[in-house]
Phi, psi and omega in degrees: 000136180244138178223152177233033181280104183214077180303155185302332187288342181287323176296317176300320180293320177305312180297322183292323178295313180296322180295332187272352187301323183295337179245031178243131179265322184221137173264124170260099184264117183269113180253158177272117182296347177275348181199068185296326180287313182296326183271008174268111186283116178298334179291320177294319176305315183289316181297323185262013184303134177100345179269141173296142187236130167257118178268125178252117176272097184279167180060027184293345176283348177262349186260157176304115187295326180289320180290327177295321176300322177295320177294317177307310179296323179298312181284331177293335180274002179290147182278337181290152180298107183201157173221162181224138174227128173269123185226135169265100194300327186268348186239335177298135178302132185300317179300319178295318184299308180301318180295319182288322180294309180303312180298316181296320179295320178298318179292329180279338177227066182302333179290345182242032185258005178273158177304326179284342179227073181293155180295135176253112186249148172237128182267124181224162179163174178284167175301144171064029182260350180115010183300309181302318179297315177299313185292317175304318182288320178298319183281345181062033177192160179278108180243353177214155183284152173233159178186168178268002177252155177286158176070036173288315184276128182247343183218164183281140170217156184250129178237132175260128184271169182298328181286351186098339172303136176257145176239130171261115182262139184223151175302150174292135179237146171252215173219155197310312182218128185234157176210166178113169177296330178299334176294325175293319177300314180299322179292317180300324182276347178106020183277342175247155167297148185298334180287349185260010184218163172281095195299316185288331174295319178300315181295323178299316175302310182299316179303311183301316184290315185290327175298324183279323190250329185223053184297325181297331182285320176301311182296321180287314187289318186265005177055047180261128181296326174216162183254135169300163183271340184243156175304318183293322178290332181286319176299319175302313181295319177298316178298321177289322179295325182266004180072026179275072185243149172245182184301135181093003175084004178283153183277133169279099189293335180288321179289323178293319175301317178301319176301321182286309182302313181281338167298323176287311184300321180281350187081002178302325180290333182131186183272111190231141171234136188272349183205152179240162180299331178265013177295149177281355183249038182287339186297138177290169179299119190275142178290140176230000000 
């Protein structure tokens, strides 16, 4: 799948991030725990090269817990100065989150851990990954908009925390044109607006993956007595089970696709991860 969803504010945000690097001590990269490799933006990696990185695996309450443990070990083994924390943004105690993130940032920038020299951190990530929710929790107040759709944040802002640590908030950015299976994972997870993707193709991808890796969750959530063998047949079965029918008894495939996609995104299907550290599809959606 190829996509070219790249609003103008994203290019502006990329330039702002690059310009802020000289006065940034730590990069807080927010990744989707359900797809840590796909949600790692190579443009951000290039722009922020050489800076210590705290990787936040957000939405870990929606991800397969055993696979999340594998990802934490994978990132912890990296040789570059980095740390990793898995966080369920909506269920983790705010005080615990603030403590863990602040301590990790201080360890990554020990030269900036005095009151007179507070850590200057920058929060980056792709759209709809949880950056704004994280920042609001760290600030202990609503300082940035949140939402379930991508591209809620449009401009850069600087937030000073009670501890003195500063956070630079930036819009989620992708890259101008992407292709590959990772693009399908990003679309399935909600990194693009639904209008910017082939919705039924994305659902077909999700159906194929879930049939192979989490069939029991499909059977339980959609109350299916047996599972079809192909993604198309699964979407047909979901549509009939959910009453997504049009005149003549045919299944409205868009509505059936919607039931599957939003069942995954909301966590209603169960705790699911779309990639593992040893997967052969680790590469992010590559720019073309």
